[in-house]
LOBA-771043 format. One record per residue (C-alpha): x, y negated, z negated; residue number from 1. Coordinates in Angstrom, 1 decimal. Example, Ala and Ser with C-alpha at 12.3 -4.5 7.8 and 13.67 -1.06 7.14 Angstrom:
! LOBA-771043
{{12.3, 4.5, -7.8}, 1},
{{13.7, 1.1, -7.1}, 2},
***
This chain:
! LOBA-771043
{{-32.3, 39.7, 58.8}, 1},
{{-28.9, 40.9, 57.8}, 2},
{{-26.5, 42.2, 60.7}, 3},
{{-26.7, 45.8, 59.0}, 4},
{{-30.4, 45.7, 58.8}, 5},
{{-30.8, 48.3, 61.5}, 6},
{{-28.4, 50.7, 59.7}, 7},
{{-30.4, 50.3, 56.6}, 8},
{{-33.7, 50.9, 58.2}, 9},
{{-32.4, 54.0, 59.9}, 10},
{{-31.2, 55.3, 56.7}, 11},
{{-34.5, 54.8, 55.0}, 12},
{{-36.2, 56.4, 58.1}, 13},
{{-34.2, 59.5, 57.4}, 14},
{{-34.4, 59.5, 53.7}, 15},
{{-38.3, 59.1, 53.7}, 16},
{{-39.0, 61.3, 56.6}, 17},
{{-39.9, 58.7, 59.2}, 18},
{{-37.4, 59.5, 62.0}, 19},
{{-34.6, 62.1, 62.4}, 20},
{{-32.0, 62.4, 65.3}, 21},
{{-33.0, 65.2, 67.5}, 22},
{{-31.2, 68.6, 67.1}, 23},
{{-29.3, 67.1, 64.1}, 24},
{{-28.1, 70.5, 62.9}, 25},
{{-26.2, 70.7, 66.2}, 26},
{{-24.7, 67.3, 66.0}, 27},
{{-27.5, 65.8, 67.3}, 28},
{{-28.4, 64.7, 71.0}, 29},
{{-27.7, 60.8, 71.9}, 30},
{{-30.8, 58.6, 72.1}, 31},
{{-33.4, 61.4, 71.4}, 32},
{{-35.4, 61.3, 68.2}, 33},
{{-37.6, 63.3, 66.2}, 34},
{{-40.6, 61.8, 64.1}, 35},
{{-40.9, 63.2, 60.6}, 36},
{{-44.2, 63.5, 58.5}, 37},
{{-44.3, 59.7, 57.5}, 38},
{{-43.1, 58.9, 61.1}, 39},
{{-45.8, 60.8, 63.0}, 40},
{{-48.5, 59.2, 60.8}, 41},
{{-47.0, 55.8, 61.5}, 42},
{{-46.7, 56.5, 65.2}, 43},
{{-50.2, 58.0, 65.5}, 44},
{{-51.6, 55.0, 63.6}, 45},
{{-50.1, 52.6, 66.3}, 46},
{{-51.4, 54.5, 69.0}, 47},
{{-54.8, 54.9, 67.8}, 48},
{{-55.1, 51.2, 67.1}, 49},
{{-54.1, 50.5, 70.6}, 50},
{{-56.4, 53.2, 72.0}, 51},
{{-59.4, 51.8, 69.8}, 52},
{{-58.7, 48.3, 70.9}, 53},
{{-58.2, 49.2, 74.5}, 54},
{{-61.1, 51.7, 75.1}, 55},
{{-63.3, 52.2, 72.0}, 56},
{{-64.1, 48.6, 71.7}, 57},
{{-64.6, 47.8, 75.3}, 58},
{{-66.9, 49.1, 78.0}, 59},
{{-64.8, 48.3, 81.0}, 60},
{{-61.6, 50.4, 80.4}, 61},
{{-61.6, 54.2, 80.8}, 62},
{{-59.0, 56.6, 79.4}, 63},
{{-56.8, 59.0, 81.2}, 64},
{{-54.2, 61.7, 80.6}, 65},
{{-52.1, 62.4, 83.7}, 66},
{{-49.4, 65.1, 84.1}, 67},
{{-45.7, 64.5, 83.6}, 68},
{{-44.7, 66.4, 86.6}, 69},
{{-46.2, 64.7, 89.7}, 70},
{{-45.7, 65.3, 93.6}, 71},
{{-42.3, 64.0, 94.5}, 72},
{{-43.7, 61.9, 97.3}, 73},
{{-45.4, 59.8, 94.5}, 74},
{{-41.8, 58.5, 93.3}, 75},
{{-41.0, 57.7, 97.0}, 76},
{{-43.9, 55.8, 97.4}, 77},
{{-43.7, 53.9, 94.2}, 78},
{{-39.9, 53.0, 95.0}, 79},
{{-38.3, 54.9, 92.1}, 80},
{{-36.2, 57.1, 94.3}, 81},
{{-34.6, 54.4, 96.3}, 82},
{{-34.6, 51.6, 94.0}, 83},
{{-35.0, 52.7, 90.3}, 84},
{{-31.2, 52.1, 89.4}, 85},
{{-29.0, 50.3, 87.1}, 86},
{{-25.5, 49.3, 88.0}, 87},
{{-23.0, 51.3, 86.0}, 88},
{{-19.4, 51.1, 85.4}, 89},
{{-16.8, 53.5, 83.7}, 90},
{{-14.0, 52.8, 81.4}, 91},
{{-10.7, 54.8, 82.6}, 92},
{{-9.5, 54.9, 79.1}, 93},
{{-12.2, 55.6, 76.7}, 94},
{{-14.5, 57.3, 79.3}, 95},
{{-17.6, 55.3, 78.0}, 96},
{{-20.2, 54.3, 80.6}, 97},
{{-21.8, 51.0, 80.5}, 98},
{{-24.3, 48.9, 82.5}, 99},
{{-22.6, 46.5, 84.4}, 100},
{{-25.2, 43.7, 83.8}, 101},
{{-24.9, 44.1, 80.0}, 102},
{{-21.1, 44.0, 79.5}, 103},
{{-21.4, 41.0, 77.4}, 104},
{{-23.2, 42.8, 74.6}, 105},
{{-21.6, 46.1, 75.0}, 106},
{{-19.2, 47.6, 72.4}, 107},
{{-16.3, 50.0, 73.3}, 108},
{{-17.3, 53.2, 71.1}, 109},
{{-13.4, 53.9, 70.7}, 110},
{{-12.1, 50.8, 69.4}, 111},
{{-15.4, 49.2, 68.3}, 112},
{{-14.5, 46.0, 69.8}, 113},
{{-16.6, 44.0, 72.7}, 114},
{{-16.1, 45.8, 76.0}, 115},
{{-15.3, 42.1, 77.3}, 116},
{{-12.5, 41.4, 77.4}, 117},
{{-11.1, 44.8, 75.6}, 118},
{{-11.9, 47.2, 78.5}, 119},
{{-12.2, 44.7, 81.4}, 120},
{{-8.7, 45.7, 83.0}, 121},
{{-10.0, 49.5, 83.0}, 122},
{{-13.4, 49.3, 84.2}, 123},
{{-14.3, 50.7, 87.6}, 124},
{{-16.3, 49.0, 90.1}, 125},
{{-20.1, 48.9, 89.6}, 126},
{{-22.2, 51.7, 91.4}, 127},
{{-26.1, 52.4, 91.5}, 128},
{{-27.1, 55.1, 89.0}, 129},
{{-30.8, 56.4, 89.2}, 130},
{{-32.5, 56.6, 86.2}, 131},
{{-34.8, 59.5, 86.8}, 132},
{{-34.5, 62.9, 85.4}, 133},
{{-34.4, 65.5, 88.2}, 134},
{{-35.3, 69.3, 87.9}, 135},
{{-36.8, 72.0, 90.0}, 136},
{{-40.0, 73.3, 90.2}, 137},
{{-40.1, 77.3, 91.0}, 138},
{{-37.4, 80.0, 90.9}, 139},
{{-35.0, 78.5, 93.6}, 140},
{{-33.1, 75.2, 93.0}, 141},
{{-33.2, 73.6, 96.4}, 142},
{{-34.0, 70.3, 97.9}, 143},
{{-37.7, 71.4, 98.6}, 144},
{{-38.5, 72.2, 95.0}, 145},
{{-37.1, 69.0, 93.5}, 146},
{{-39.6, 67.1, 91.0}, 147},
{{-39.0, 64.4, 88.4}, 148},
{{-39.6, 63.8, 84.9}, 149},
{{-41.9, 60.6, 85.2}, 150},
{{-40.1, 57.3, 84.3}, 151},
{{-43.4, 55.8, 83.8}, 152},
{{-47.1, 56.8, 83.1}, 153},
{{-48.4, 53.9, 85.4}, 154},
{{-48.2, 55.7, 88.8}, 155},
{{-50.6, 58.5, 87.2}, 156},
{{-53.2, 56.1, 87.0}, 157},
{{-52.8, 54.6, 90.5}, 158},
{{-53.1, 58.0, 92.1}, 159},
{{-56.3, 58.7, 89.9}, 160},
{{-57.8, 55.2, 90.6}, 161},
{{-60.6, 56.6, 92.8}, 162},
{{-61.0, 59.9, 90.8}, 163},
{{-61.7, 57.6, 87.7}, 164},
{{-63.9, 55.2, 89.4}, 165},
{{-66.4, 57.5, 90.7}, 166},
{{-67.4, 59.4, 87.7}, 167},
{{-67.2, 56.6, 85.2}, 168},
{{-69.6, 54.6, 87.5}, 169},
{{-67.3, 51.4, 86.7}, 170},
{{-67.2, 48.4, 89.0}, 171},
{{-64.4, 46.2, 89.5}, 172},
{{-63.0, 44.5, 87.3}, 173},
{{-62.2, 47.6, 85.1}, 174},
{{-59.3, 49.2, 83.7}, 175},
{{-57.6, 52.7, 83.0}, 176},
{{-55.6, 53.5, 80.0}, 177},
{{-53.1, 56.1, 79.1}, 178},
{{-50.6, 57.0, 76.4}, 179},
{{-48.0, 59.4, 77.4}, 180},
{{-44.3, 60.5, 77.6}, 181},
{{-41.9, 59.0, 79.9}, 182},
{{-38.2, 59.7, 80.6}, 183},
{{-35.3, 57.8, 81.6}, 184},
{{-31.6, 58.8, 81.8}, 185},
{{-30.5, 55.4, 80.3}, 186},
{{-26.7, 54.5, 80.7}, 187},
{{-26.7, 52.5, 77.5}, 188},
{{-29.4, 53.5, 75.1}, 189},
{{-29.3, 52.2, 71.5}, 190},
{{-30.6, 50.2, 68.7}, 191},
{{-32.1, 53.3, 67.0}, 192},
{{-35.5, 54.0, 68.7}, 193},
{{-35.6, 50.8, 70.7}, 194},
{{-34.2, 52.3, 73.8}, 195},
{{-34.2, 56.2, 74.2}, 196},
{{-34.3, 58.7, 76.9}, 197},
{{-37.5, 60.2, 76.0}, 198},
{{-40.3, 57.8, 74.8}, 199},
{{-44.0, 57.0, 74.8}, 200},
{{-45.8, 54.4, 76.7}, 201},
{{-49.1, 52.8, 76.2}, 202},
{{-50.2, 51.4, 79.4}, 203},
{{-53.3, 49.9, 80.8}, 204},
{{-53.9, 48.9, 84.6}, 205},
{{-56.8, 46.5, 85.1}, 206},
{{-58.2, 46.6, 88.5}, 207},
{{-59.4, 43.1, 89.6}, 208},
{{-60.5, 41.3, 92.8}, 209},
{{-57.6, 39.6, 94.3}, 210},
{{-58.9, 36.0, 93.9}, 211},
{{-59.4, 36.6, 90.1}, 212},
{{-55.9, 37.8, 89.3}, 213},
{{-54.4, 34.9, 87.7}, 214},
{{-57.6, 34.5, 85.4}, 215},
{{-57.2, 38.1, 84.3}, 216},
{{-53.3, 37.8, 84.0}, 217},
{{-53.7, 35.0, 81.3}, 218},
{{-56.6, 36.7, 79.6}, 219},
{{-54.6, 40.0, 79.2}, 220},
{{-51.6, 37.9, 78.0}, 221},
{{-53.2, 36.4, 75.2}, 222},
{{-55.2, 39.6, 74.4}, 223},
{{-52.2, 41.5, 73.9}, 224},
{{-50.4, 39.1, 71.9}, 225},
{{-53.1, 38.8, 69.6}, 226},
{{-53.2, 42.6, 68.9}, 227},
{{-49.7, 42.5, 67.7}, 228},
{{-50.6, 39.7, 65.2}, 229},
{{-53.5, 41.9, 64.2}, 230},
{{-51.4, 44.7, 63.0}, 231},
{{-49.3, 42.6, 60.8}, 232},
{{-46.6, 41.1, 63.1}, 233},
{{-45.9, 37.5, 62.2}, 234},
{{-46.4, 35.1, 65.0}, 235},
{{-43.1, 33.5, 64.0}, 236},
{{-41.4, 36.5, 65.1}, 237},
{{-43.2, 36.7, 68.5}, 238},
{{-42.8, 34.9, 71.6}, 239},
{{-43.6, 34.9, 75.3}, 240},
{{-40.9, 35.1, 78.0}, 241},
{{-42.1, 34.1, 81.4}, 242},
{{-40.2, 35.9, 84.2}, 243},
{{-38.7, 33.3, 86.7}, 244},
{{-38.4, 34.2, 90.5}, 245},
{{-34.9, 35.9, 90.1}, 246},
{{-36.3, 38.2, 87.3}, 247},
{{-39.4, 39.3, 89.0}, 248},
{{-39.5, 43.1, 89.9}, 249},
{{-40.3, 43.8, 93.4}, 250},
{{-43.9, 44.6, 92.8}, 251},
{{-44.7, 41.8, 90.7}, 252},
{{-46.0, 38.1, 91.6}, 253},
{{-46.3, 37.2, 88.0}, 254},
{{-44.7, 38.5, 84.6}, 255},
{{-44.5, 37.8, 81.0}, 256},
{{-42.9, 39.7, 78.3}, 257},
{{-44.1, 39.7, 74.8}, 258},
{{-40.8, 39.5, 72.8}, 259},
{{-39.9, 40.3, 69.2}, 260},
{{-36.8, 39.1, 67.1}, 261},
{{-35.2, 42.2, 66.3}, 262},
{{-32.0, 42.1, 64.0}, 263},
{{-30.3, 42.4, 67.2}, 264},
{{-32.1, 39.6, 69.0}, 265},
{{-35.1, 38.7, 71.0}, 266},
{{-36.0, 41.7, 73.1}, 267},
{{-39.0, 42.9, 75.0}, 268},
{{-42.1, 44.6, 73.1}, 269},
{{-44.4, 44.5, 76.1}, 270},
{{-44.7, 43.4, 79.6}, 271},
{{-47.7, 42.1, 81.4}, 272},
{{-47.5, 42.0, 85.2}, 273},
{{-49.6, 40.8, 88.1}, 274},
{{-48.6, 43.8, 90.4}, 275},
{{-50.9, 42.6, 93.2}, 276},
{{-52.1, 45.5, 95.4}, 277},
{{-48.5, 46.8, 96.0}, 278},
{{-48.8, 50.1, 94.2}, 279},
{{-52.2, 51.2, 95.8}, 280},
{{-51.1, 50.1, 99.2}, 281},
{{-47.9, 52.0, 98.9}, 282},
{{-49.8, 54.9, 98.0}, 283},
{{-52.3, 54.6, 100.9}, 284},
{{-49.5, 54.5, 103.3}, 285},
{{-47.7, 57.5, 101.9}, 286},
{{-50.8, 59.7, 101.4}, 287},
{{-53.0, 58.6, 104.2}, 288},
{{-55.8, 58.3, 101.5}, 289},
{{-58.1, 55.2, 101.3}, 290},
{{-57.7, 53.7, 98.0}, 291},
{{-59.6, 50.5, 98.8}, 292},
{{-62.9, 49.4, 96.9}, 293},
{{-66.3, 48.4, 98.3}, 294},
{{-67.6, 45.5, 96.4}, 295},
{{-71.3, 45.6, 97.1}, 296},
{{-72.2, 42.2, 95.5}, 297},
{{-69.6, 40.6, 97.9}, 298},
{{-70.2, 43.1, 100.7}, 299},
{{-66.5, 43.5, 101.5}, 300},
{{-63.9, 45.9, 101.1}, 301},
{{-60.5, 45.1, 99.6}, 302},
{{-57.6, 46.7, 98.0}, 303},
{{-57.7, 45.8, 94.2}, 304},
{{-55.0, 43.6, 92.4}, 305},
{{-53.5, 45.2, 89.2}, 306},
{{-53.1, 43.4, 86.0}, 307},
{{-50.6, 45.9, 83.9}, 308},
{{-50.2, 45.7, 80.4}, 309},
{{-47.2, 48.0, 79.5}, 310},
{{-46.0, 48.5, 75.9}, 311},
{{-43.7, 51.2, 74.3}, 312},
{{-45.2, 53.1, 71.3}, 313},
{{-41.6, 53.7, 69.9}, 314},
{{-40.9, 50.2, 70.3}, 315},
{{-44.0, 49.0, 68.6}, 316},
{{-43.1, 51.7, 65.6}, 317},
{{-39.7, 49.9, 65.4}, 318},
{{-41.3, 46.7, 65.4}, 319},
{{-43.6, 47.3, 62.4}, 320},
{{-40.8, 49.0, 60.5}, 321},
{{-38.5, 45.9, 61.0}, 322},
{{-41.2, 43.5, 60.0}, 323},
{{-42.1, 45.4, 57.3}, 324},
{{-38.8, 46.2, 55.7}, 325},
{{-37.8, 44.0, 52.5}, 326},
{{-35.4, 44.2, 50.0}, 327},
{{-36.0, 43.0, 46.3}, 328},
{{-34.0, 42.9, 43.3}, 329},
{{-35.5, 46.1, 41.9}, 330},
{{-36.6, 47.9, 44.9}, 331},
{{-36.7, 48.4, 48.6}, 332},
{{-40.3, 48.2, 50.1}, 333},
{{-42.0, 48.4, 53.6}, 334},
{{-44.8, 45.9, 53.6}, 335},
{{-46.9, 47.7, 56.4}, 336},
{{-50.3, 46.2, 57.2}, 337},
{{-52.7, 48.8, 55.7}, 338},
{{-54.0, 49.5, 59.2}, 339},
{{-50.6, 51.0, 60.2}, 340},
{{-49.6, 52.5, 56.8}, 341},
{{-48.9, 56.2, 57.1}, 342},
{{-50.2, 57.1, 53.7}, 343},
{{-52.9, 54.7, 52.2}, 344},
{{-52.7, 55.8, 48.6}, 345},
{{-50.5, 57.7, 46.3}, 346},
{{-52.2, 59.4, 43.4}, 347},
{{-50.5, 60.4, 40.2}, 348},
{{-51.2, 61.9, 36.8}, 349},
{{-49.3, 59.8, 34.2}, 350},
{{-48.2, 62.9, 32.6}, 351},
{{-48.7, 66.8, 33.3}, 352},
{{-50.9, 67.5, 30.4}, 353},
{{-54.4, 67.0, 28.8}, 354},
{{-56.4, 67.5, 32.3}, 355},
{{-54.9, 64.5, 33.8}, 356},
{{-53.4, 66.6, 36.8}, 357},
{{-56.7, 68.2, 37.5}, 358},
{{-58.4, 64.8, 37.5}, 359},
{{-55.8, 63.5, 39.8}, 360},
{{-56.1, 66.1, 42.2}, 361},
{{-59.8, 66.0, 42.2}, 362},
{{-59.4, 62.3, 43.1}, 363},
{{-56.8, 63.3, 46.0}, 364},
{{-59.1, 65.9, 47.4}, 365},
{{-62.1, 63.4, 47.7}, 366},
{{-60.2, 60.5, 49.1}, 367},
{{-58.3, 63.0, 51.5}, 368},
{{-61.5, 63.3, 53.5}, 369},
{{-61.4, 59.8, 54.4}, 370},
{{-57.6, 58.7, 54.8}, 371},
{{-54.2, 59.9, 54.3}, 372},
{{-53.1, 60.1, 50.7}, 373},
{{-50.0, 61.4, 48.7}, 374},
{{-50.4, 63.6, 45.4}, 375},
{{-47.3, 63.3, 43.3}, 376},
{{-46.8, 64.3, 39.7}, 377},
{{-43.1, 64.9, 39.5}, 378},
{{-40.8, 62.2, 37.6}, 379},
{{-41.4, 59.1, 35.9}, 380},
{{-44.3, 57.1, 37.3}, 381},
{{-42.1, 54.1, 38.0}, 382},
{{-39.9, 56.2, 40.2}, 383},
{{-43.2, 57.6, 41.9}, 384},
{{-44.1, 54.1, 42.6}, 385},
{{-40.7, 53.4, 44.1}, 386},
{{-41.0, 56.2, 46.4}, 387},
{{-44.4, 55.1, 47.6}, 388},
{{-42.9, 51.6, 48.0}, 389},
{{-40.3, 52.9, 50.6}, 390},
{{-43.1, 54.8, 52.5}, 391},
{{-45.0, 51.5, 52.8}, 392},
{{-48.1, 53.1, 50.9}, 393},
{{-50.4, 50.1, 50.2}, 394},
{{-52.0, 51.2, 46.7}, 395},
{{-51.2, 53.8, 44.0}, 396},
{{-53.7, 55.3, 41.8}, 397},
{{-52.6, 56.5, 38.2}, 398},
{{-54.9, 58.7, 35.9}, 399},
{{-54.0, 58.2, 32.3}, 400},
{{-55.5, 58.8, 29.0}, 401},
{{-58.0, 56.1, 29.5}, 402},
{{-59.4, 57.9, 32.6}, 403},
{{-60.4, 60.8, 30.2}, 404},
{{-62.3, 58.4, 28.2}, 405},
{{-64.1, 56.1, 30.7}, 406},
{{-63.2, 57.5, 34.0}, 407},
{{-61.5, 54.4, 35.2}, 408},
{{-58.1, 54.7, 36.8}, 409},
{{-55.3, 52.2, 37.3}, 410},
{{-54.9, 50.9, 41.0}, 411},
{{-51.3, 49.1, 41.6}, 412},
{{-51.1, 47.0, 44.7}, 413},
{{-48.0, 47.5, 46.6}, 414},
{{-46.8, 43.8, 47.4}, 415},
{{-47.9, 42.0, 44.3}, 416},
{{-47.4, 45.3, 42.0}, 417},
{{-50.6, 43.8, 40.3}, 418},
{{-52.8, 46.4, 38.5}, 419},
{{-56.4, 46.8, 38.1}, 420},
{{-58.8, 49.3, 36.4}, 421},
{{-61.2, 50.5, 38.9}, 422},
{{-64.1, 53.2, 38.1}, 423},
{{-63.0, 56.6, 40.0}, 424},
{{-66.5, 56.8, 41.4}, 425},
{{-65.9, 53.3, 43.2}, 426},
{{-62.4, 54.0, 44.7}, 427},
{{-63.5, 54.9, 48.1}, 428},
{{-65.8, 51.6, 48.4}, 429},
{{-62.7, 49.7, 46.8}, 430},
{{-60.1, 51.0, 49.6}, 431},
{{-62.7, 50.6, 52.5}, 432},
{{-62.8, 47.0, 51.7}, 433},
{{-59.1, 46.6, 51.6}, 434},
{{-57.5, 48.9, 54.2}, 435},
{{-59.4, 47.6, 56.9}, 436},
***
């Protein structure tokens, strides 16, 4: 894609109600975003497809919604208080801050030139910067009342392992899935919604016997790649990146990233990790609670290994936006897979007379019971098509004079722009077959 593609996508997102900068009327707040009418539907579709894939269609994964605020000892046990840091440097001239390990890609906000070599003589020595947001619980701001906004959702799953295991009557191997907000005080956020300070994670932790960890790691690696292809991401824009020994996190024995080719390069979309028994053992040590599992068939106790799949809902939204964005001679179009499209059908009366608006409104009301539709009677029908193209709406329905004669409507397909006459009473079956 062109180097200015991200600017064009961000502009379209604001124009069509996908994403706005948070607190824009006050000048905005950096790296925080609000989802508009189209964006909230797109993001909800992404999350629902993930939830369906990981929980509804399986009998070995349970759902969870843990609290954002957790006991501060959770973050000591997980290593976040001591080790969740990035190396930071400051520029003495422009006063900007950069990650010391990402200077080669950094740009000076003042000169708009690469930091290296532009700012190199003026950079401070690197120092550790903890990424967690700290706050206080209760009326007094003192050390004993410190709590943190969670930097990940996974720890809520680990501390609830036994709580979920008992009522669900699951046996290992089984998983726990969660979608929720996380917060990181990033030094260098950017690339629109790719890296922000408040974001949503879609994480699943799969608990397995230690001896089966490699098999399940490979299984989930392949399953997660297939899911992205299933929501319309081209395999040519996806790849695996296996972590070498120097890249592995302290908790991981194996790790692989699913990467996507964004306009700004290949970047991580999702991580699949073999976390061994690190997390459960750490929480056992710090809490004094037994988080081991008794395997009746094997007649042994063990601490399960964990295979983690960790994806960002916002990054996935950006991925489907980038994948869908296309510029054609006469239009800009978002070629969303119908499963993720925020609006499934636009419905128009050709003109505002002869009962066409009433018939179109009736069709819209009927279809709205089954999926998201958009009714529009303003402007030339060609302009209405273009607005829906920019929203990524797969189909448009036009009620015209022929509808009044034989109760058929024109259905126009977004990508090919081909049109077909369809009986109005057959529209629901027509779309169910095509929308997946």
